[in-house]
Structure formats: structure tokens, C-alpha cells
C-alpha positions in Angstrom: 106.8 45.6 69.7 104.9 42.3 69.1 103.8 42.5 65.6 102.5 39.3 65.4 98.7 38.8 64.2 96.2 38.3 66.5 95.4 34.6 65.2 99.3 34.1 65.7 99.2 35.5 69.1 96.1 32.9 70.2 98.2 30.1 68.6 101.2 31.0 70.7 98.9 31.1 73.8 97.7 27.8 73.1 101.1 26.2 72.6 102.3 27.9 75.7 98.8 26.2 77.8 100.0 22.6 76.2 103.1 22.9 78.1 101.3 23.6 81.7 101.3 19.7 82.8 105.1 19.7 82.7 105.5 23.2 84.2 103.1 22.1 87.3 105.3 19.2 87.5 108.5 21.2 87.7 106.9 23.6 90.4 106.1 20.5 92.6 109.6 19.5 92.4 110.6 23.2 93.4 108.1 23.2 96.3 109.9 19.6 97.4 113.2 21.2 97.2 114.1 24.8 96.0 117.7 24.0 96.0 117.2 22.1 92.6 117.7 25.6 91.1 121.0 25.5 91.6 121.4 23.2 88.8 123.3 24.8 85.8 120.6 23.5 83.4 117.9 25.5 85.8 120.0 28.8 85.5 117.4 31.0 83.8 114.9 29.9 85.7 116.6 30.6 89.0 117.2 34.1 87.7 113.5 34.7 87.4 112.6 33.3 90.7 115.3 35.5 92.4 113.8 38.7 90.7 110.4 37.8 92.2 112.1 37.8 95.6 112.6 34.1 96.1 115.8 33.0 98.1 117.6 30.2 96.7 120.0 28.5 99.4 123.6 28.2 98.0 124.5 24.5 97.2 125.9 22.6 99.7 129.9 21.7 99.7 130.7 18.6 98.2 134.2 18.3 99.1 135.0 16.1 101.6 138.2 15.4 103.6 139.8 12.0 102.8 139.5 10.8 106.1 135.9 11.2 105.7 135.8 9.7 102.5 137.8 6.7 103.7 135.6 6.3 106.6 132.6 6.3 104.6 133.8 3.8 102.1 134.5 1.6 105.3 130.7 1.4 106.0 128.8 -0.8 104.1 125.7 0.7 102.3 122.3 -0.5 103.6 119.2 0.2 101.9 117.3 2.9 103.7 114.0 1.9 105.4 111.0 2.7 103.0 108.9 5.8 104.7 105.8 4.5 106.9 103.5 6.3 104.5 104.9 4.1 101.8 104.6 1.0 103.3 101.6 0.9 105.4 98.6 2.5 103.6 96.1 4.1 105.7 93.6 1.7 106.4 90.3 2.4 104.6 87.1 0.8 106.4 85.2 1.2 103.5 87.4 -0.8 101.3 85.9 -3.6 99.1 87.7 -6.4 97.6 86.5 -7.6 94.0 84.3 -10.5 94.2 85.1 -13.8 92.6 81.4 -14.5 91.7 80.5 -14.6 88.0 78.9 -11.2 86.3 75.4 -10.9 85.5 74.6 -11.2 81.9 74.6 -7.9 79.8 71.2 -8.3 78.0 70.5 -6.9 74.6 66.9 -6.2 75.6 63.9 -6.0 73.1 60.8 -3.7 72.6 58.8 -5.0 75.5 58.4 -1.7 77.2 55.3 -2.7 79.1 56.9 -6.0 80.5 60.0 -3.8 81.3 57.9 -1.3 83.1 56.5 -4.1 85.5 59.6 -5.6 86.3 61.0 -2.2 87.1 58.1 -1.5 89.2 58.9 -5.0 91.1 62.7 -4.0 91.3 62.1 -0.5 92.6 59.6 -2.1 95.5 62.2 -4.8 96.6 64.9 -2.2 96.4 63.1 0.1 98.6 62.5 -2.8 101.0 66.4 -3.3 101.0 66.0 -6.7 99.0 68.6 -6.3 96.7 69.0 -9.9 95.6 65.4 -9.6 94.2 65.8 -6.3 93.0 68.7 -7.4 90.9 66.6 -10.2 89.6 63.6 -8.2 88.5 65.9 -5.5 87.0 67.5 -8.2 85.3 64.2 -9.3 83.7 63.2 -5.9 83.0 66.7 -5.6 80.8 65.7 -8.7 78.9 62.3 -7.0 78.0 64.1 -3.5 77.2 67.9 -2.5 78.0 68.2 1.4 78.9 71.2 3.0 80.9 69.0 3.9 83.6 68.0 0.2 84.4 71.5 -0.7 84.1 72.5 1.7 86.4 70.0 0.6 88.7 70.9 -3.0 88.7 74.6 -1.6 89.2 73.5 0.3 92.5 72.0 -3.0 94.0 75.1 -4.9 93.0 77.2 -2.2 94.7 75.0 -2.6 97.8 75.3 -6.3 97.6 79.4 -5.6 97.8 79.5 -6.9 94.1 81.9 -4.1 92.6 83.0 -6.0 89.4 79.8 -6.4 88.6 78.4 -3.1 89.4 81.2 -1.7 87.1 80.5 -4.0 84.3 76.5 -2.8 84.4 77.8 1.3 84.5 80.1 0.9 81.6 77.0 -1.0 79.8 74.8 1.9 80.9 77.4 4.5 79.7 77.8 2.6 76.3 74.2 3.5 75.8 74.3 6.7 77.1 77.8 8.3 77.9 76.1 11.5 79.8 74.3 9.0 82.2 74.9 11.0 85.5 73.6 8.0 87.7 75.8 5.5 85.8 79.1 7.8 86.4 78.2 8.3 90.1 77.7 4.9 91.0 81.1 3.8 88.9 83.1 6.7 90.6 81.5 5.2 94.0 82.7 1.8 93.2 86.1 2.8 92.2 86.4 4.7 95.5 85.7 1.5 97.2 88.0 -0.4 95.3 90.6 2.1 96.2 91.2 3.1 92.7 91.5 6.8 93.7 92.9 8.4 90.2 90.1 6.7 88.4 87.6 7.4 90.9 88.2 11.3 90.9 88.0 11.4 86.9 84.7 9.7 86.9 83.1 11.4 90.1 84.2 14.5 88.5 82.4 13.9 85.3 79.5 13.1 87.0 79.4 16.0 89.0 79.9 18.2 85.9 76.8 16.6 84.2 74.4 16.5 87.4 75.7 18.1 90.8 75.2 16.3 93.7 75.9 17.9 97.3 75.7 14.5 98.5 78.8 13.7 96.4 81.1 16.2 97.6 82.7 14.6 100.5 83.6 11.6 98.5 84.9 14.1 95.6 87.1 15.7 98.1 88.4 12.5 99.7 89.4 11.2 96.2 90.6 14.3 94.9 93.1 14.4 97.9 94.2 10.9 97.2 94.6 11.2 93.5 97.0 14.4 94.1 99.0 12.2 96.8 99.3 9.4 94.1 100.4 12.2 91.5 103.1 13.8 93.6 104.6 10.3 94.9 104.9 9.5 91.2 106.8 12.4 90.5 109.0 12.1 93.4 109.8 8.5 92.3 110.6 9.4 88.9 112.8 12.1 89.9 114.5 9.7 92.4 115.0 7.2 89.5 116.5 9.6 87.2 118.9 10.7 89.9 119.8 7.1 90.2 120.7 6.6 86.9 123.1 9.7 86.6 
């Protein structure tokens, strides 16, 4: 019988939860090749799987005839050609290259709320007319009058539309420094990371934005970056296992 106190049982549960990442990684390996359960180190785990009805294939015979061994030795080893998906990444029609332009200044702002309001009004009008260069200029003047997370996020949005991803991320970071929970800044930063092909960072950032302010228009992008990030994680796991096997 479990005589541990409730607090002890909770502590044990927390400790068990802390091991979940390692367990998930191991399950990915088993899913890729269930025969790894034949490893003597995995004997206990193999027993559990078999009790659950999982059929583990018998280990392949490693003994070879002398003739076969000599024949193999006579053939020089060649490097296997990389898989197609590893060498040729799927082309992304929306991919952006980082710009070489200088980043816009990050104004500290002042207390001129009235002036900031005037420039923001002009910026929003220019943005509505798709004149993003003019909008960036007016948002910059507004920031000089009074800096705010929302104004930085709005300027970042215009910079992204001008295909200036590095500048957009700089403005998003400035916005998040003022307000770490700025959903707009997180959304724009997540979009920018997606266009730069930084899938894992994009997944984390867009997920944070959606947790703060759910946006149905972002669902498709979230699904895309989630799938890309998962594929990258699985590839890293396989590469790490391959590297460890080569070191044996």
C-alpha cells in the first residue's frame, strides 16, 4: 500500500512530469524503429510493451559467412547520398531574406501625447492608403513624441509589409520591452519569423500571441509553423541517435 503523504505523492507526480520530455523523445525513437527495444538496456521497457500487446520483432541475425564478410571488405565504403528532403528544402514562396538596410532608430519618446496623436492619425491614414513608407515616417515621429508598445507594433507591421523583417523584429522587441503581453507585437514578430523560415521560434511566438488574444486569421499560420517545428524536432532526434550510434 502507498503510505506516502498527499504532499509526498504530489512531489512524486511533479518529478514524474519533469521526465516527460525524455519519455517523449524515447517514444519518437520507438515509433521510428520498434526493434530498438531489443537493446538489453531496454529490457524492462520491452517487457511492458509486450504486456500491452505490442509485438517487438526479433533482432536480426548479425552473423555472416566468411565469404560474405570478405566480399563486403573488398567493396570500398561510399558515403550514402543524403535524403532528398534533407538536401532540398521545400520552396517557400513567402520566404523573405533579411534586408541589408540600416534599422530605424528606437526613440525613447517623451510626454507629448498630443503630438503623438497627430502623427499616429497621419500614419494610420497613410497605412490605409498602402503608403507604408509614409506611415513608417509618421509612426517614427509619433514615437519621438511619446513611445508606446502599440505604436512600435504598428510601425513593425508597416516595416514587414515593406519586406524589412529585421527592422520589424527590432520594433516588436522594443514593443515587448514596454509591454511583454502585447498580442499585436507577438503576432507581427511571429509572422516575421515565419517569413524568415525560423519555424521553431515562430511556433513559440505565435502560440504566445494566440494564448493572449486568439485570432482565427492566425490559425492557418500556426498550423503551418507547428508542423514545421515538429519535423525539425524529429530530425534533430534522429540525427542525434545516428551520431551516438556512430560513436559506438
